[in-house]
Z-matrix of the N, CA and C atoms (Angstrom, degrees):
N
C 1 1.562
C 2 1.643 1 107.81
N 3 1.377 2 110.38 1 138.67
C 4 1.408 3 115.71 2 169.96
C 5 1.574 4 111.40 3 -99.30
N 6 1.375 5 113.81 4 127.98
C 7 1.405 6 119.48 5 177.17
C 8 1.545 7 111.73 6 -109.35
N 9 1.389 8 110.84 7 113.80
C 10 1.498 9 118.70 8 179.23
C 11 1.503 10 105.43 9 -94.07
N 12 1.366 11 113.82 10 127.13
C 13 1.423 12 119.92 11 -177.49
C 14 1.514 13 111.19 12 -115.40
N 15 1.411 14 119.87 13 113.40
C 16 1.436 15 121.83 14 -179.35
C 17 1.548 16 108.20 15 -90.14
N 18 1.282 17 110.75 16 -177.62
C 19 1.517 18 119.46 17 -175.08
C 20 1.555 19 112.68 18 -94.53
N 21 1.304 20 118.95 19 14.21
C 22 1.418 21 120.25 20 176.97
C 23 1.541 22 112.10 21 -78.13
N 24 1.334 23 116.86 22 169.64
C 25 1.503 24 116.12 23 -177.31
C 26 1.530 25 114.17 24 -67.57
N 27 1.344 26 113.50 25 139.17
C 28 1.424 27 118.41 26 -173.99
C 29 1.499 28 104.17 27 -126.96
N 30 1.313 29 116.07 28 132.15
C 31 1.443 30 123.65 29 177.58
C 32 1.535 31 110.64 30 -65.68
N 33 1.182 32 121.67 31 111.50
C 34 1.542 33 123.83 32 -172.45
C 35 1.488 34 111.77 33 -59.72
N 36 1.360 35 120.16 34 -50.38
C 37 1.459 36 123.09 35 178.53
C 38 1.441 37 114.30 36 -58.62
N 39 1.356 38 117.37 37 -40.11
C 40 1.390 39 117.69 38 177.77
C 41 1.523 40 112.29 39 -74.24
N 42 1.223 41 122.10 40 -30.33
C 43 1.449 42 124.91 41 -178.28
C 44 1.463 43 109.68 42 -66.21
N 45 1.400 44 115.09 43 -37.55
C 46 1.515 45 119.00 44 179.62
C 47 1.423 46 115.37 45 -66.71
N 48 1.427 47 120.74 46 -21.20
C 49 1.440 48 123.10 47 175.79
C 50 1.496 49 113.83 48 -85.25
N 51 1.339 50 121.04 49 -4.40
C 52 1.422 51 123.10 50 -174.05
C 53 1.466 52 108.97 51 -74.51
N 54 1.420 53 120.00 52 145.83
C 55 1.434 54 124.73 53 171.33
C 56 1.504 55 107.05 54 -69.58
N 57 1.390 56 114.59 55 122.54
C 58 1.511 57 117.36 56 -170.04
C 59 1.520 58 106.27 57 -98.00
N 60 1.410 59 120.95 58 19.34
C 61 1.449 60 119.74 59 174.59
C 62 1.564 61 106.48 60 -77.32
N 63 1.384 62 115.07 61 172.18
C 64 1.427 63 117.29 62 -177.41
C 65 1.390 64 107.93 63 100.87
N 66 1.381 65 109.44 64 -177.19
C 67 1.574 66 121.66 65 174.83
C 68 1.620 67 107.94 66 -98.70
N 69 1.242 68 109.95 67 134.42
C 70 1.580 69 113.63 68 -178.43
C 71 1.499 70 104.25 69 -110.72
N 72 1.324 71 114.28 70 144.21
C 73 1.477 72 122.68 71 -178.78
C 74 1.480 73 109.09 72 -138.88
N 75 1.415 74 121.10 73 121.71
C 76 1.352 75 119.09 74 175.67
C 77 1.537 76 111.99 75 -93.65
N 78 1.374 77 113.49 76 140.97
C 79 1.434 78 125.63 77 179.71
C 80 1.541 79 113.98 78 -116.13
N 81 1.291 80 115.45 79 101.42
C 82 1.474 81 119.88 80 -176.77
C 83 1.520 82 107.48 81 68.81
N 84 1.406 83 116.51 82 -129.23
C 85 1.423 84 120.03 83 178.07
C 86 1.495 85 116.38 84 -59.50
N 87 1.350 86 114.72 85 -20.54
C 88 1.457 87 115.86 86 176.09
C 89 1.505 88 111.24 87 -61.75
N 90 1.337 89 122.13 88 -26.60
C 91 1.402 90 122.00 89 -179.57
C 92 1.604 91 110.11 90 -66.82
N 93 1.341 92 115.22 91 -41.02
C 94 1.422 93 119.57 92 174.67
C 95 1.524 94 112.64 93 -64.01
N 96 1.227 95 114.54 94 -40.59
C 97 1.623 96 119.62 95 175.26
C 98 1.521 97 108.44 96 -54.83
N 99 1.380 98 119.23 97 -51.15
C 100 1.319 99 124.32 98 -178.57
C 101 1.589 100 114.36 99 -53.97
N 102 1.411 101 110.09 100 -47.08
C 103 1.412 102 120.21 101 172.79
C 104 1.562 103 112.57 102 -53.48
N 105 1.309 104 116.47 103 -48.63
C 106 1.418 105 121.94 104 177.66
C 107 1.562 106 114.24 105 -54.47
N 108 1.311 107 112.69 106 -37.44
C 109 1.480 108 119.45 107 -177.38
C 110 1.551 109 110.66 108 -88.39
N 111 1.327 110 117.54 109 2.05
C 112 1.421 111 121.62 110 175.89
C 113 1.569 112 110.06 111 58.49
N 114 1.403 113 112.95 112 41.95
C 115 1.497 114 121.71 113 177.10
C 116 1.534 115 107.18 114 -96.32
N 117 1.229 116 117.88 115 123.42
C 118 1.574 117 119.02 116 178.46
C 119 1.524 118 109.31 117 -71.01
N 120 1.275 119 116.90 118 130.40
C 121 1.494 120 125.04 119 172.69
C 122 1.512 121 112.24 120 -150.35
N 123 1.260 122 117.08 121 149.51
C 124 1.502 123 122.42 122 -169.86
C 125 1.549 124 110.60 123 -111.51
N 126 1.395 125 122.48 124 -8.21
C 127 1.303 126 124.51 125 -176.27
C 128 1.516 127 111.71 126 -132.68
N 129 1.378 128 113.82 127 133.84
C 130 1.411 129 122.93 128 175.12
C 131 1.512 130 114.23 129 -130.42
N 132 1.283 131 117.87 130 131.12
C 133 1.540 132 118.75 131 -179.53
C 134 1.449 133 113.93 132 -121.90
N 135 1.376 134 119.02 133 142.12
C 136 1.456 135 120.92 134 173.63
C 137 1.552 136 116.72 135 148.62
N 138 1.295 137 114.87 136 174.54
C 139 1.485 138 118.54 137 167.80
C 140 1.409 139 112.86 138 -89.13
N 141 1.315 140 115.08 139 -9.09
C 142 1.541 141 121.43 140 178.67
C 143 1.462 142 119.29 141 52.68
N 144 1.404 143 109.06 142 32.75
C 145 1.485 144 113.83 143 178.19
C 146 1.574 145 112.64 144 -79.04
N 147 1.316 146 116.54 145 -3.79
C 148 1.454 147 120.37 146 -179.69
C 149 1.513 148 110.42 147 -100.72
N 150 1.317 149 120.58 148 11.39
C 151 1.455 150 124.50 149 -179.33
C 152 1.560 151 104.13 150 -122.07
N 153 1.264 152 111.48 151 158.50
C 154 1.569 153 117.10 152 175.21
C 155 1.484 154 105.81 153 -81.61
N 156 1.352 155 116.90 154 163.09
C 157 1.435 156 121.40 155 176.58
C 158 1.619 157 113.30 156 -60.23
N 159 1.374 158 114.18 157 -31.86
C 160 1.470 159 115.96 158 179.45
C 161 1.599 160 103.14 159 -70.66
N 162 1.226 161 118.97 160 -40.98
C 163 1.492 162 122.59 161 -171.61
C 164 1.487 163 106.19 162 -69.22
N 165 1.284 164 121.10 163 -37.64
C 166 1.471 165 125.52 164 179.98
C 167 1.605 166 108.45 165 -69.51
N 168 1.262 167 114.20 166 -37.81
C 169 1.587 168 119.62 167 175.23
C 170 1.565 169 107.87 168 -57.87
N 171 1.480 170 114.87 169 -46.52
C 172 1.381 171 111.98 170 -179.75
C 173 1.509 172 116.16 171 -68.50
N 174 1.303 173 115.55 172 -31.27
C 175 1.447 174 118.83 173 175.88
C 176 1.603 175 108.22 174 -64.09
N 177 1.286 176 116.16 175 -42.64
C 178 1.498 177 117.35 176 -180.00
C 179 1.392 178 110.39 177 -62.85
N 180 1.334 179 121.26 178 -39.47
C 181 1.497 180 124.91 179 -177.56
C 182 1.470 181 109.30 180 -68.03
N 183 1.292 182 123.51 181 -36.58
C 184 1.474 183 125.10 182 -169.72
C 185 1.504 184 118.92 183 -100.08
N 186 1.321 185 116.12 184 -16.60
C 187 1.441 186 121.13 185 -173.94
C 188 1.547 187 107.84 186 -112.83
N 189 1.326 188 113.42 187 127.67
C 190 1.400 189 124.70 188 -168.28
C 191 1.607 190 107.52 189 -69.00
N 192 1.314 191 119.58 190 -48.29
C 193 1.437 192 126.07 191 -175.55
C 194 1.489 193 112.88 192 -112.34
N 195 1.295 194 118.47 193 105.27
C 196 1.462 195 122.37 194 178.98
C 197 1.514 196 108.77 195 -106.58
N 198 1.304 197 111.25 196 117.43
C 199 1.572 198 119.90 197 176.37
C 200 1.417 199 108.16 198 -97.68
N 201 1.362 200 114.85 199 84.77
C 202 1.508 201 125.34 200 -169.45
C 203 1.567 202 103.83 201 -85.44
N 204 1.314 203 113.11 202 117.44
C 205 1.588 204 118.38 203 -179.90
C 206 1.442 205 110.22 204 -104.90
N 207 1.347 206 118.95 205 156.08
C 208 1.420 207 120.13 206 173.96
C 209 1.601 208 109.58 207 -79.27
N 210 1.376 209 113.23 208 149.79
C 211 1.510 210 116.10 209 -177.12
C 212 1.454 211 112.39 210 -61.25
N 213 1.358 212 121.80 211 -38.04
C 214 1.461 213 123.48 212 174.79
C 215 1.545 214 109.55 213 -90.67
N 216 1.282 215 111.61 214 114.47
C 217 1.542 216 119.63 215 -179.79
C 218 1.486 217 109.84 216 -151.32
N 219 1.375 218 115.57 217 174.55
C 220 1.481 219 118.47 218 177.37
C 221 1.585 220 112.14 219 -97.26
N 222 1.144 221 119.66 220 0.89
C 223 1.412 222 126.35 221 -179.29
C 224 1.509 223 112.86 222 -129.70
N 225 1.299 224 118.57 223 145.65
C 226 1.536 225 120.07 224 173.96
C 227 1.537 226 108.75 225 -74.57
N 228 1.257 227 114.72 226 163.24
C 229 1.457 228 119.09 227 174.31
C 230 1.563 229 113.66 228 -58.36
N 231 1.266 230 115.69 229 -37.02
C 232 1.482 231 120.37 230 -178.36
C 233 1.577 232 109.91 231 -71.57
N 234 1.355 233 117.98 232 -36.15
C 235 1.393 234 119.95 233 175.32
C 236 1.570 235 112.25 234 -62.51
N 237 1.368 236 113.40 235 -42.68
C 238 1.464 237 113.33 236 -179.91
C 239 1.481 238 108.38 237 -66.11
N 240 1.224 239 120.86 238 -47.53
C 241 1.495 240 123.82 239 179.33
C 242 1.539 241 110.40 240 -56.71
N 243 1.327 242 116.93 241 -45.58
C 244 1.414 243 116.27 242 -177.34
C 245 1.523 244 114.37 243 -67.61
N 246 1.340 245 116.40 244 -38.90
C 247 1.636 246 122.37 245 171.62
C 248 1.535 247 103.72 246 -54.72
N 249 1.228 248 121.61 247 -44.13
C 250 1.540 249 123.11 248 -177.77
C 251 1.591 250 104.66 249 -60.91
N 252 1.273 251 116.05 250 -54.23
C 253 1.444 252 124.09 251 -170.34
C 254 1.542 253 108.41 252 -58.75
N 255 1.411 254 115.14 253 -40.12
C 256 1.440 255 114.66 254 -173.73
C 257 1.492 256 116.57 255 -69.67
N 258 1.482 257 112.90 256 -14.02
C 259 1.436 258 117.57 257 -178.79
C 260 1.599 259 108.26 258 -86.51
N 261 1.274 260 114.90 259 -0.43
C 262 1.485 261 118.03 260 -171.98
C 263 1.572 262 111.23 261 -90.08
N 264 1.334 263 117.14 262 -10.86
C 265 1.468 264 126.11 263 175.58
C 266 1.531 265 107.11 264 59.68
N 267 1.437 266 113.63 265 52.91
C 268 1.451 267 117.33 266 176.39
C 269 1.595 268 105.93 267 -141.58
N 270 1.301 269 121.03 268 157.66
C 271 1.450 270 122.53 269 167.94
C 272 1.501 271 111.06 270 -51.79
N 273 1.364 272 119.05 271 148.69
C 274 1.509 273 122.31 272 -170.98
C 275 1.609 274 99.84 273 -132.71
N 276 1.331 275 110.82 274 122.27
C 277 1.509 276 117.87 275 167.07
C 278 1.575 277 111.69 276 -111.74
N 279 1.277 278 118.91 277 133.78
C 280 1.429 279 122.24 278 -179.20
C 281 1.530 280 110.62 279 -111.69
N 282 1.338 281 117.26 280 125.38
C 283 1.398 282 121.49 281 -176.76
C 284 1.387 283 115.10 282 -127.38
N 285 1.353 284 126.54 283 152.06
C 286 1.484 285 125.50 284 -179.57
C 287 1.438 286 114.14 285 75.59
N 288 1.391 287 115.43 286 30.57
C 289 1.533 288 116.90 287 174.39
C 290 1.539 289 111.73 288 -125.10
N 291 1.392 290 112.42 289 19.31
C 292 1.552 291 109.77 290 173.52
C 293 1.571 292 108.09 291 -127.42
N 294 1.270 293 119.45 292 167.03
C 295 1.442 294 120.60 293 171.91
C 296 1.495 295 111.27 294 90.63
N 297 1.344 296 118.00 295 -6.27
C 298 1.491 297 118.02 296 179.35
C 299 1.506 298 110.22 297 -112.19
N 300 1.249 299 118.44 298 -138.09
C 301 1.452 300 125.34 299 172.14
C 302 1.446 301 116.60 300 -47.09
N 303 1.409 302 119.13 301 123.32
C 304 1.448 303 121.13 302 179.66
C 305 1.550 304 111.67 303 -61.59
N 306 1.352 305 120.43 304 -36.13
C 307 1.425 306 120.90 305 -176.01
C 308 1.573 307 109.80 306 -62.71
N 309 1.388 308 115.16 307 -45.28
C 310 1.409 309 120.97 308 173.46
C 311 1.522 310 115.03 309 -63.08
N 312 1.288 311 118.08 310 -35.00
C 313 1.457 312 120.15 311 179.36
C 314 1.520 313 109.72 312 -68.03
N 315 1.307 314 117.91 313 -53.34
C 316 1.526 315 120.53 314 177.49
C 317 1.432 316 112.60 315 -63.65
N 318 1.323 317 120.98 316 -32.69
C 319 1.453 318 121.84 317 171.03
C 320 1.505 319 111.89 318 -64.10
N 321 1.326 320 120.78 319 -38.22
C 322 1.492 321 117.87 320 174.86
C 323 1.506 322 112.01 321 -73.80
N 324 1.349 323 121.21 322 -30.07
C 325 1.460 324 120.59 323 173.72
C 326 1.530 325 108.41 324 -64.35
N 327 1.316 326 120.83 325 -32.71
C 328 1.398 327 122.66 326 179.24
C 329 1.615 328 111.54 327 -72.97
N 330 1.216 329 116.89 328 -16.48
C 331 1.530 330 120.13 329 173.81
C 332 1.501 331 105.95 330 -71.74
N 333 1.248 332 126.47 331 -28.41
C 334 1.415 333 129.18 332 -179.13
C 335 1.465 334 111.81 333 -70.45
N 336 1.390 335 112.67 334 -22.15
C 337 1.513 336 118.09 335 -173.83
C 338 1.489 337 112.10 336 -99.48
N 339 1.321 338 116.56 337 0.05
C 340 1.589 339 118.24 338 174.51
C 341 1.502 340 108.81 339 -62.63
N 342 1.335 341 108.62 340 151.63
C 343 1.491 342 115.45 341 179.91
C 344 1.549 343 107.37 342 -59.94
N 345 1.228 344 119.47 343 -45.80
C 346 1.423 345 122.63 344 -177.79
C 347 1.511 346 115.40 345 -59.84
N 348 1.340 347 115.96 346 -31.81
C 349 1.485 348 119.06 347 178.32
C 350 1.591 349 109.96 348 -86.50
N 351 1.260 350 117.93 349 -29.24
C 352 1.487 351 115.56 350 179.14
C 353 1.514 352 114.49 351 -81.27
N 354 1.371 353 112.83 352 -20.19
C 355 1.473 354 118.02 353 176.67
C 356 1.567 355 113.75 354 -95.32
N 357 1.397 356 117.63 355 0.63
C 358 1.355 357 126.86 356 -178.11
C 359 1.662 358 107.36 357 -62.25
N 360 1.253 359 120.17 358 139.20
C 361 1.474 360 122.30 359 -179.68
C 362 1.628 361 116.41 360 -61.60
N 363 1.413 362 106.60 361 -18.92
C 364 1.472 363 113.35 362 177.75
C 365 1.536 364 106.07 363 -119.99
N 366 1.375 365 115.65 364 151.00
C 367 1.405 366 117.84 365 179.73
C 368 1.559 367 112.04 366 -82.21
N 369 1.387 368 114.61 367 135.09
C 370 1.392 369 116.59 368 -178.81
C 371 1.464 370 108.92 369 -89.88
N 372 1.377 371 118.53 370 135.63
C 373 1.476 372 124.54 371 -176.81
C 374 1.461 373 112.71 372 -123.09
N 375 1.377 374 115.79 373 134.75
C 376 1.508 375 123.09 374 166.33
C 377 1.484 376 103.88 375 -93.96
N 378 1.313 377 115.22 376 126.98
C 379 1.506 378 120.29 377 177.14
C 380 1.426 379 114.39 378 -129.58
N 381 1.386 380 115.29 379 132.04
C 382 1.450 381 123.87 380 163.96
C 383 1.490 382 113.89 381 -130.90
N 384 1.308 383 117.24 382 -166.08
C 385 1.555 384 115.82 383 -171.40
C 386 1.478 385 111.55 384 -68.13
N 387 1.418 386 121.75 385 -19.17
C 388 1.424 387 121.01 386 179.46
C 389 1.398 388 116.75 387 -121.33
N 390 1.345 389 121.20 388 2.01
C 391 1.462 390 118.97 389 -173.27
C 392 1.531 391 108.28 390 -147.10
N 393 1.305 392 113.41 391 146.53
C 394 1.545 393 122.80 392 152.18
C 395 1.447 394 110.72 393 -120.78
N 396 1.426 395 111.53 394 130.88
C 397 1.406 396 117.99 395 -171.08
C 398 1.554 397 109.31 396 -125.80
N 399 1.308 398 115.51 397 129.75
C 400 1.519 399 118.62 398 -178.63
C 401 1.573 400 102.60 399 -143.55
N 402 1.375 401 107.54 400 157.90
C 403 1.627 402 117.63 401 171.62
C 404 1.468 403 108.57 402 -120.77
N 405 1.408 404 110.53 403 149.18
C 406 1.413 405 118.86 404 -177.95
C 407 1.514 406 117.90 405 -130.53
N 408 1.242 407 124.13 406 144.98
C 409 1.430 408 129.49 407 164.19
C 410 1.536 409 107.49 408 -78.06
N 411 1.366 410 116.64 409 167.84
C 412 1.506 411 124.97 410 177.09
C 413 1.631 412 107.43 411 -58.48
N 414 1.264 413 109.42 412 151.37
C 415 1.449 414 119.92 413 -179.78
C 416 1.505 415 114.56 414 134.52
N 417 1.268 416 121.67 415 -160.13
C 418 1.442 417 128.21 416 -176.21
C 419 1.465 418 111.60 417 -116.37
N 420 1.382 419 118.54 418 129.71
C 421 1.524 420 119.87 419 169.17
C 422 1.454 421 107.30 420 -145.43
N 423 1.305 422 118.45 421 176.32
C 424 1.461 423 120.11 422 172.92
C 425 1.472 424 108.82 423 -138.30
N 426 1.404 425 111.49 424 165.45
C 427 1.428 426 120.87 425 -171.93
C 428 1.583 427 102.22 426 -130.42
N 429 1.398 428 120.34 427 117.00
C 430 1.316 429 126.57 428 -175.04
C 431 1.661 430 105.50 429 -72.57
N 432 1.318 431 113.53 430 147.12
C 433 1.467 432 121.04 431 173.78
C 434 1.490 433 109.13 432 -58.35
N 435 1.351 434 121.61 433 129.10
C 436 1.434 435 126.34 434 177.83
C 437 1.507 436 110.78 435 -137.17
N 438 1.391 437 116.25 436 110.58
C 439 1.483 438 120.28 437 -178.63
C 440 1.473 439 112.13 438 -59.83
N 441 1.315 440 119.54 439 -23.47
C 442 1.466 441 122.29 440 -171.49
C 443 1.569 442 106.49 441 -80.75
N 444 1.373 443 117.63 442 -24.41
C 445 1.431 444 120.98 443 -178.87
C 446 1.464 445 106.99 444 -133.96
N 447 1.364 446 118.66 445 77.40
C 448 1.535 447 123.60 446 -168.81
C 449 1.493 448 114.68 447 -72.40
N 450 1.370 449 115.63 448 -22.58
C 451 1.504 450 117.72 449 -173.60
C 452 1.514 451 110.18 450 -98.81
N 453 1.386 452 111.54 451 144.09
C 454 1.482 453 118.89 452 -177.01
C 455 1.505 454 112.27 453 -130.25
N 456 1.327 455 116.88 454 119.00
C 457 1.490 456 118.77 455 -171.15
C 458 1.654 457 103.62 456 -130.87
N 459 1.360 458 102.61 457 152.74
C 460 1.506 459 109.02 458 173.88
C 461 1.463 460 111.12 459 -134.16
N 462 1.355 461 116.23 460 141.55
C 463 1.382 462 120.92 461 -175.51
C 464 1.619 463 107.55 462 -130.86
N 465 1.351 464 117.91 463 128.61
C 466 1.497 465 116.80 464 -178.55
C 467 1.439 466 110.02 465 -77.23
N 468 1.304 467 112.98 466 134.16
C 469 1.496 468 116.70 467 -178.16
C 470 1.538 469 111.37 468 -116.64
N 471 1.325 470 111.79 469 23.34
C 472 1.514 471 122.51 470 163.06
C 473 1.552 472 103.56 471 -136.75
N 474 1.404 473 111.34 472 162.59
C 475 1.436 474 112.25 473 -177.63
C 476 1.568 475 117.90 474 -51.43
N 477 1.321 476 114.69 475 -37.29
C 478 1.399 477 120.68 476 178.28
C 479 1.644 478 112.39 477 -128.28
N 480 1.269 479 121.42 478 137.26
C 481 1.434 480 124.98 479 167.30
C 482 1.514 481 104.69 480 -119.56
N 483 1.337 482 114.73 481 120.12
C 484 1.485 483 118.41 482 -168.05
C 485 1.559 484 109.20 483 -108.85
N 486 1.331 485 111.65 484 144.72
C 487 1.536 486 113.27 485 175.71
C 488 1.418 487 124.13 486 69.39
N 489 1.554 488 114.88 487 29.44
C 490 1.368 489 117.33 488 -172.74
C 491 1.536 490 111.55 489 -76.59
N 492 1.267 491 120.85 490 126.71
C 493 1.432 492 128.64 491 -178.21
C 494 1.573 493 107.52 492 -120.54
N 495 1.305 494 117.23 493 125.55
C 496 1.458 495 125.57 494 174.03
C 497 1.510 496 111.44 495 -120.99
N 498 1.342 497 116.11 496 128.79
C 499 1.469 498 116.35 497 174.53
C 500 1.530 499 106.37 498 -138.11
N 501 1.318 500 113.56 499 165.03
C 502 1.564 501 117.75 500 -174.33
C 503 1.514 502 109.71 501 75.68
N 504 1.329 503 124.33 502 22.07
C 505 1.432 504 128.18 503 -173.09
C 506 1.521 505 105.88 504 -133.70
N 507 1.312 506 114.32 505 163.50
C 508 1.495 507 123.60 506 -179.24
C 509 1.467 508 109.32 507 -64.59
N 510 1.358 509 119.65 508 -41.16
C 511 1.362 510 122.58 509 -177.95
C 512 1.547 511 111.59 510 -118.93
N 513 1.366 512 118.26 511 86.08
C 514 1.375 513 118.17 512 -170.34
C 515 1.635 514 108.80 513 -77.65
N 516 1.304 515 111.58 514 163.40
C 517 1.465 516 121.64 515 174.86
C 518 1.422 517 111.22 516 -132.06
N 519 1.322 518 117.27 517 155.56
C 520 1.484 519 121.90 518 177.60
C 521 1.547 520 106.75 519 -135.31
N 522 1.402 521 118.45 520 109.36
C 523 1.381 522 130.60 521 175.65
C 524 1.624 523 113.82 522 45.84
N 525 1.374 524 111.21 523 42.04
C 526 1.349 525 117.38 524 178.66
C 527 1.581 526 115.54 525 -80.89
N 528 1.298 527 115.20 526 138.09
C 529 1.469 528 123.92 527 178.79
C 530 1.577 529 104.96 528 -92.72
N 531 1.383 530 113.52 529 119.59
C 532 1.384 531 123.22 530 172.60
C 533 1.555 532 113.64 531 -115.70
N 534 1.348 533 112.91 532 153.07
C 535 1.487 534 119.62 533 -173.25
C 536 1.439 535 112.97 534 -134.78
N 537 1.399 536 125.72 535 161.39
C 538 1.360 537 125.20 536 171.19
C 539 1.633 538 115.42 537 -44.93
N 540 1.204 539 112.89 538 135.58
C 541 1.520 540 116.37 539 174.88
C 542 1.504 541 111.64 540 94.50
N 543 1.353 542 120.28 541 -4.61
C 544 1.496 543 121.97 542 -179.18
C 545 1.595 544 106.53 543 -91.75
N 546 1.313 545 116.48 544 142.58
C 547 1.398 546 123.83 545 -175.25
C 548 1.609 547 106.45 546 -115.60
N 549 1.379 548 118.26 547 9.73
C 550 1.426 549 122.12 548 179.41
C 551 1.457 550 115.43 549 -52.25
N 552 1.445 551 116.53 550 -37.99
C 553 1.512 552 118.76 551 -166.76
C 554 1.675 553 106.85 552 -103.39
N 555 1.314 554 118.22 553 27.72
C 556 1.444 555 119.42 554 172.77
C 557 1.503 556 108.03 555 -92.51
N 558 1.323 557 114.17 556 146.56
C 559 1.541 558 126.99 557 163.97
C 560 1.554 559 109.96 558 57.77
N 561 1.369 560 116.04 559 52.27
C 562 1.478 561 121.74 560 165.86
C 563 1.476 562 107.40 561 -89.00
N 564 1.313 563 117.78 562 172.70
C 565 1.472 564 125.56 563 -178.47
C 566 1.547 565 111.51 564 -139.78
N 567 1.251 566 117.61 565 139.04
C 568 1.517 567 121.20 566 178.28
C 569 1.524 568 109.55 567 -80.54
N 570 1.331 569 119.55 568 126.57
C 571 1.461 570 123.48 569 -172.88
C 572 1.560 571 104.89 570 -110.18
N 573 1.298 572 121.13 571 -22.91
C 574 1.520 573 122.28 572 179.24
C 575 1.520 574 105.61 573 -99.71
N 576 1.373 575 118.70 574 -174.12
C 577 1.456 576 123.60 575 177.67
C 578 1.546 577 111.92 576 -57.04
N 579 1.394 578 116.53 577 -33.91
C 580 1.378 579 116.36 578 -176.88
C 581 1.531 580 101.49 579 -154.95
N 582 1.362 581 111.62 580 161.12
C 583 1.546 582 120.19 581 175.60
C 584 1.492 583 110.62 582 -102.28
N 585 1.299 584 122.44 583 130.28
C 586 1.466 585 125.46 584 172.23
C 587 1.483 586 114.37 585 -91.35
N 588 1.282 587 117.13 586 127.39
C 589 1.506 588 120.34 587 -175.47
C 590 1.408 589 107.69 588 -125.33
N 591 1.339 590 121.09 589 133.09
C 592 1.461 591 122.07 590 170.89
C 593 1.584 592 108.29 591 -147.49
N 594 1.352 593 110.66 592 147.53
C 595 1.456 594 112.15 593 172.08
C 596 1.552 595 108.21 594 -155.99
N 597 1.317 596 117.37 595 164.19
C 598 1.462 597 125.07 596 -158.28
C 599 1.631 598 111.13 597 -101.74
N 600 1.358 599 113.13 598 -30.52
C 601 1.425 600 111.16 599 -170.94
C 602 1.593 601 105.48 600 -159.83
N 603 1.376 602 113.46 601 137.35
C 604 1.484 603 121.67 602 178.57
C 605 1.483 604 113.28 603 109.89
N 606 1.231 605 121.89 604 -176.58
C 607 1.422 606 124.58 605 179.88
C 608 1.563 607 108.59 606 -124.98
N 609 1.340 608 118.86 607 130.66
C 610 1.441 609 130.70 608 -169.13
C 611 1.500 610 114.29 609 -118.05
N 612 1.324 611 120.03 610 122.64
C 613 1.424 612 123.15 611 170.04
C 614 1.566 613 110.72 612 -90.04
N 615 1.254 614 111.98 613 130.36
C 616 1.538 615 118.25 614 177.40
C 617 1.615 616 107.08 615 -108.11
N 618 1.363 617 118.26 616 132.85
C 619 1.463 618 122.82 617 174.15
C 620 1.420 619 108.74 618 -125.50
N 621 1.353 620 116.86 619 118.34
C 622 1.438 621 125.65 620 164.43
C 623 1.478 622 108.19 621 -87.23
N 624 1.339 623 123.10 622 132.20
C 625 1.469 624 123.28 623 -172.47
C 626 1.548 625 110.66 624 -151.48
N 627 1.263 626 107.74 625 167.82
C 628 1.488 627 119.71 626 177.97
C 629 1.486 628 109.95 627 -145.83
N 630 1.358 629 111.09 628 159.92
C 631 1.552 630 116.38 629 179.67
C 632 1.513 631 112.26 630 -72.62
């Protein structure tokens, strides 16, 4: 797994509980955060405008591959890093991109909706201390029961999501048509070992969450 770490606020206690295996990548101030946590990583992306000159010097000294980007560009630092990660043919988890500026948060949500991310063989997940967020093309997939994230919600990210079927959950659905503005598919719960999800048309966001 590739773990992309952005510069947004990260819950310290939650972060300490994470499995630290896999490849870690710092994105802008996220690189400094990884250094503070003594997590080994070999790639850092960004224009590094959110770190001090002293912090950037430390990043340059300790990280083998610095992907130094100009401040004025057509993509965010996280989009550049994600595009690189998607080429590595591994699952990708994105951390440190929630809880801060809303424009950055919604921009990072949009990254999940790119053609490249949706067609990736592994699901791309944004994770924080209360949520796991992923986006899906039509088809069939399943969500394993997870006591840490007991709630299961779905949000349509196209005007229409057609033929949504949910089984193994507290509130099942059969070939339901949902649209923007509906809250029907919020706060479900998995009651079997896993939930089975399928739909025929549209793009669907899945959120696993906890209070």
